[in-house]
N, C-alpha and C positions, 0 to 999 in steps of 0.2 A: 061231105066234109072236104074242104079244100086244104091241101097242105101247101103253105106258102113258105118258101125259103128265100132268104136274102143272101146274095153273095156279097162278100165284103171285098172292097177294093183297097182297103187300108193295108199297109204292110204289116207283117207280123213283127212285133217288137220282141227283142230278146228279153229273157227274164233279168231283173235287176236284183243283185245279191247285196247283202249288207256290207261285204268287203269290196272295196273299189281301189283300183290303181289309176291314178290320174297322171298323164304325161303331158307336161306343158308343150303347147304347139304354137306359142306366141313367137314373135319375130326373132328375138335373140336366141332362144332355145332351139328354134328351127335352124338357125345358122350354125348351131353347135351340134346338129345331128339328131334332133328330137324326133323327126319323122321316122327315121330308121329305128329308133328306140321303141316307138309306138308299134311299128310293124313287128318288131321282135317279140314284144309282149303279146300281140294279137296272134302270132304264129304258134304260141304254146297254149294248149288247152289247160286252163286252170280252173278246177272245179269250184263252183260257188264264188267266183271272183269276177267282177265286172271290170273290164279294161276300157278306158276312154281317153281320148285326147282332151286336153283342158285349155282354157284360155290362160292368160298370164297368171302365174302363181306368185308373182311379186318378188322373185329372187333373181332378177335379170343379171346375167354375167356369170352365174354359177351353174348353169345347166349343161346338158339337159337335166331338168328337174323332174323327179318322180315323187309323188305323194301317195302313200298308202293310207287309206281310210277304212275304218274309223280309228286305226292304230295311231294316226297322226305321226307317222314316221316319214321323214324326208330324206331322199337320196339325191345327191348332186353329182354332176359330171358323169352321168351314166352313159356308158357305151353299149351299143347293141350286143356285143359279145358278153357283157356282164349280166344281161337280163336273165339267162337261165339260172345264174347264181341267186339272184333276188327271188326268183320263183321258187327254187328248191329250198333255200334256207328260210326266207321270210314267209312266203305265201303257203308253202306246204308244211314246213317244220316250225313255224312261229319263232324263228330266231332272226334278229336283226343282222344285217351284213355290216358290221361295225366299221370296216374300212371305207365304206361308201356313204356313211351317214353325213348329212349336211351339218357341218360344224356349228353353224349359227343356232340351230335348234337342238342339236345333240352334242354339246361341247365335250362330254366325257366319252362319247362313242357308245 
């Protein structure tokens, strides 16, 4: 009996969790600091949450935009220094950060 093993050259893909944070990385949001916001989210280990850069979220000029799925909660004008607050309140304790909610989709906060 011959034991044949294949080595895989494909990269290991990280697990995908049902909850996802998308940080717009399109032109306008990037000019407003979205790359640093994405790095700030990626720097914090958030159990069972996938963090990813996103193409345009269609809310240009209000960014950096952050969308939390499947919650459909939109945050606008997010600064890297505010990311720990979003992580602690929203992603860990399931409470929206009302002062950061995008007024267009969350008018009452």
